[in-house]
N, C-alpha and C positions, 0 to 999 in steps of 0.2 A: 569272707561272707559268713554271717552267723546263721546257723540252722535253728529254726524255731519249730516247736511241736506242730504237727498237722492241725490239731484242734485250734491253736491260736491263729494260724493263717486263714482257716475257714471262717472263723469268727470275724476277722478283720475284713474279709471279702464281703461277708453278709452286711457288715456295718456300712461299707462303702455303697453297696447296692441300695440299702435302706435310705442312706443319705441322698443318693441320686434320685430315688423314687420320690423322696420328699421335695427335693428341689423342682423336679418335673411337675409335681402336683401343684406347688406354689405358682409355678410359671403358668400352668393351665388356668388356675384360678384367677390370676391377674389378667390373663388374656380375656377370659370370659367377662370379668368386670369391665375391662376397657371396651369390649364389644357391646356390652349392655349399656354402658355410658354413651357410646356413639349412637346406638339405636334410640335411646331416650332423647339425646340431643337432636337427632334428626326428626323425631316425632314432635318434640316441642317446637323446633324451628318450623316444621311444616304446619303445625297448628297455628303458630303466630302468623304465618303467611296467609293461611286460609281465613283467619279472623280479619286480618287487614283487608284482604280482597273482598270479603263479605261486607265490611264496613264501607269500603269505597263504592261497591255496587249499590248498597242501601242509600248512601248519600246522593249518588247520581239519580237513582229512582225518585228519591224524595224531592230533589231540586227540579227534576224534569216534570214532576207532577204538581209541584207547588204553584198555585195560581199567582198571577201577577198581583203586585200590591195595587191598592186603589190609585186611580189616576187623579189629576187635579180636580178639585171640587167644581171648577167651572167647565170641565170637559166631560160631562156625564155620558155623552154619546161619542166621545173621542175628539170632539171639536169644541172650540170656544166661540160664543156668539158675541159680536160687537154691534152696538146700537148707537143711537144718537149721541153726539158729542164724543164719539169714538170710545165710549165706555163699555166695559164688559156687561153683558146681560146675564143675570143669574139663571141657571138651569131651571126651567119651569115657568120663568117669567114671560117667555115668548112661547108661542105654540111649538109643539114638537115638529121638526121638519118633515115634510112629506112632499111628494112630487106635485101636489095640487094646492098646497097651502102656503100662505105667506104670514109674516108676523102680524100683519093687520091688513085691512082691505086696501089701504093706500100704499103699503110697503112692498118692496121687492125683496126677495130673499136670495142672496148670492152665497153660494157654498163653494169653497175651494179645498181640494186635497192637494197638498204640496209636499215636496221633498226639497230640503234646503241645499242639496247638492245638484238637483235637476236643473240643467241649463235652460230648458224650455220654460220651467217654472219661473226662472229668473227673467226670461224675456217677457213673459206675461205680466209679471210684476212691474217691470220697467215701462211697459206699454200702457197698462191700465190702472195702476195703483192710485194715481192722482184722481182719476175719474171715480173710482170706487170710494176713495176717501171722501170726496164731495158728497156722494150719495148717502153714505153712512153717517157722516158727521151731521148732515142736515136732517136726518131722520127719515129720508125717503127710502132707505133700504137698510136691511141688516146684513151682516157678513158673518158667515160661519167659516172658520179656518180649522182644518184637520191636518196637523203635521204627521206625516208618515215617513217611514225609512225604507223606501224601495231600493235605494242605491247604496245600502250599507256596505256591500262588498266591492264598491268602486272607489275606494280611497286608500289603497295600499295597506289594508289591514287595520286602519285606525277607526273604522266604523263611524266616519264623520256624519253620515246621514242620521244615524241613531242618536249620536251625541248632540247634534244640533236640534233635533226634534225634542230630545230630553231637556235641553236648555229652554226651548220655547215652552214646554210644559211647566218648567220651574217658574217661569214668569207668569204663566196662566194661573198658577196657584198663589204665588206670593205678591204679584203686582199686576193683576189682570187688566186694570184700566190702561196699562202701558203696552198691552200685547200688540196692538196695531202698529205702534211705532217700532217695537222690537222686531216684529215680523219683517217690517221694511228694512231695518238695519241688518238683519241676518242675510237678506238677499243682497243688500248693498255690499256686504263683506263676503259674498259667496265665492268659494274657491272653485277652481276648474275640476271637472270630473276626472278621476284618475290620479289626482294628487292626494297627499295625506290630509289636506284641509287644515283647519285651524286646530290648535291644541285646546284643551279644556280651559287653560288660563286665558288664551286669546278669545275664546267664546265668551267667557265670563266678562272680559273687558268690553267686548262689543255690546253685550246685553246690559251690563250695569251702568254704562256711561250714557245710555239713552236718557235724555231729560225726562224727569218724572218717575223713573223707576224707583220703587221703594224696596226695602229689605235687601239691599245689595249683598250684604255678607251672607245672608241666608240663601240667596240665589246662587252665589258662588259655591257654597258648600253643596247645594243641591246638584249643581253641574258636576262638581268633583266626584260626588258619590254616585252619580248617575241614578238618582232616586227613582226616576220614572223610566229608566232604560227598558226594563222587562215589560212594563206596561206599553210603551211605544212599540216594542217588538210584537207583542200579542195583538195590539190594535192593527198593526200593519198586516199581520197574518189574517186577521178577520176581514179587513178591507179587501185584500187581494183575493180572499176566498169568496167574495161576493156580498159581504155584509157592508153595505154602503149607505149609511143614513143620509136622507135627503134626496134619494132617487129611487127609481124602480129598476135600476141596473142590477143584473145578477152576475155580471162579469166586469171586473175592474179594468178599464181601458188604459191605465197608466197615468202618470202625472205630467202636467197638471190636469186634474179633472175639475172642470169649471161647470157649475150648475147654476141656472137662474130659474127660480121657482120650480126646481126639479128637472128642468130641461138642460140637456148637455150642450154646452157651447163647443163647436168643433174648432178649437183653437189650434193654430200652427204658428211657427215663427214668422210666417208671411202675413199673419193677421194684423189688422190695424185697430186703433182705438175706435175709429168710426164704425168699423164692422161690429165691434163688441157693443157699442152704444145702440146700434140698430137691433142687435140680438136682444138686448135688455128691453128695449121698447116692445119688441114682438112678444117676449116672454111675459111682460107686464100685462098683456091682454088688450090694452087700448092706450092711445096716446093721452087719454084723460088721466090715467093713473101712472103715466110714465114719470119716474123721479126726475126732478129738476133741481139739482143742488144750487145753493147760492154761489154766484161767481166769486172767485178768489183771485189773489195775485198770481202772476205767472208761476206755474209749478216747476219744481226741479224734477229731473228724471227719477232720482231715488235718493235715499239717505246715504250718508257716509258711515263707515264702520264706527266712527266715534260717537254716532248717535245724534247727528244734526237734524234728523227727521223730527218734525214737530208733530205732536199728537193731534193737531188741528189742521184743517185745510190751509194750504198756502205754502 
């Protein structure tokens, strides 16, 4: 073993200590940098999360407060009016519906609030559609049809009521003179309540294959886009909340709501066409103004989904 002077040994120990202190200092500095980086990363990540959450909340609030787009031009009050020849009547051309008014002194005003999934609506259609068609076609009555979506939650999540009402609204906008026949075709193709109902493609097929329907491709796109879906939803909310044009009712009794000159017809599945005819006579005020449509060939119960319903009586 080599002996070294005491001074050299001391210097070597001091150098080792200095080197150890330097390494320790570097380690602490690196740790502080890593910790600072972690804190910055957490802060940035939290900031991104907060910004994203704020954006989502803003979008939800904007969408929930955004008013529905305009409805069809022919449905100013939520319903379309059908007159002589089964042609659509432009809003304002007929008097505004009220419990005591009709389109003219000789006409009866029939108003229907319908849901295309409602089985009782389907029964009313099957029982009375041919009679109503004769009245309206001849000019003895006008017909207001208000599609609503009361049973939107009764189709296994597909929102069939809303989609069908939207399809009707698409026709009211693009091919209004075909509305009566399309309304009949939608009921002829009515699915059972509690089933998924028709797809949008099937709805489009039912609607656009009705003879006389114009702008088929535009209607198909309207159905696919659910152009009037939000409008239908908001009109349904308004109606169920007591805003019921054509009556003095403040509480919506459900579908079908049938009004004749503003008077509610107490329809049930046991009702007959004779009973409805009698009610129309009574609501007309006297037999002298009772509508008497021109006789036609033996009517069929309803149209088929392929649109075999004719827009004229017969």
